N, C-alpha and C positions, 0 to 999 in steps of 0.2 A: 504494500500498501502506501501512497506518496503521498506525501500532507507538506502544511506549511504549519507552521507556529512560531510562537514568541518568546519561545522557552529563555532563548538568553537577551533578549533584548532589544530585538530587532527580529524579523519576518527569517526565516532560514527554510531551506527545502529539506526535507527529511525521508525518508524511508522506513518500514517497521515489512516486517513477514507477517502473514494475517495466516492462520487465523489463531497465532500466540501471539501478537503484538505485545509481547514483549520485550525486548530491544529495538532503540529507532537508533538508526544510521545518521546523519548531517553528510547532503549532498550538496550544497552553496558552499559559496566563501564569500561571505563579504553582504551577506541577505540576497533572499528569491521569496518570489509570491510568485501564484498561478502556474503549479507545476501540471505535466501532461506525460503521459506511456507517448514514449513512439509506439507504430502499429508491432510491432515485435519486440517491445517490454526489454529491448537492451541501450535504451536510450532515452534518458527524464531532460526534460524539455522547462525550462523556467524562465520568468524575466525577472534579471539583471538589474535596475533600471533602466535606462533607454534601453539595454542591451537585453536581445533573445540567447538565452545560455543553453547547452548543453554537455549534457553527463555523459560517460559511458555505465552499463551498468551491468553487471552478468554476476547474479547466484545461482550456478551451477555448484560450488563450493558450500563446505559448510558455515563461512561467512561473506555476504556481500562481496564484492568491488566496485569502486567508483574509481571510471579514470576522472582528471584534474577538469574541471567548466569549465567551457572554452566561450567564448563570446562567435558567435554567427553571422548576426549580423547589427546593426544598431541604427536606431530612425525614433522619433517623435512617437511611438502612441501613448495614447490611455493608460494612465497609471496611477497607482499609488492612494491619496485619499480618497474616498469615495466610493475606487474599483474595486470592489471584491470578488466579480465574479469574471473569469478568464473571458477575454475576447478576443481568442487566437485558437487557432487549430491546428493539426499536423493530420497530412491523409496520410494518405499509405505508399505514398510513393515522395516521404516526406518533405512535400510541400506544403506550407503556412499559408494558413486563410486568417489573416489581420484585420482589424479594423485600427482602422487611420482616426490621426487629430489632423480634422480637415481646417486647409489656412481660409475657405471660403464661410464661417460657418457653420452650423449646426444640422446640418437639413440629411436621412440618409434615406435612400431611394431602394425597395426591393421592390424586386421584380419576380411573381410570384406564377408560374406557371408558365414559365419563361418558353422551354421545349413545344409547347404546343404551340404560339405566338409563331415563336422559328420555323414550325414548320409550314403553317400557314403561310410565310413571307415567303419561303422556297417558294413552297405549290405556287404560290402568283411569280414567279421568276425570278427570286431573287427583289435585295433594298435596289433601292433609288433614289 
């Protein structure tokens, strides 16, 4: 189980074996929030300030082994006070879907059922 806790005085990322939950291992260094597993469970992703971080994870032995966290990329993402739910996710092919703070206001446009709309556009000869 991967989770965030502030038991050290700042938010950090930890892993515990489930269902025992008897011991935790710190993954992050210097703070971390919003953890996510990779689709293979061999990497842990999390936010560290304006960085998206990754740490390798191997649970095949008696004790889990973690790689040193590395920054994958940096950008201005909504992070910090009042952002308690992860606003990113990771696809199976290690691509990231992220909500980014806009510079032109706070509008969000969601297109629902876009595949049906695309079928109609293509059937009519495509976009003009």
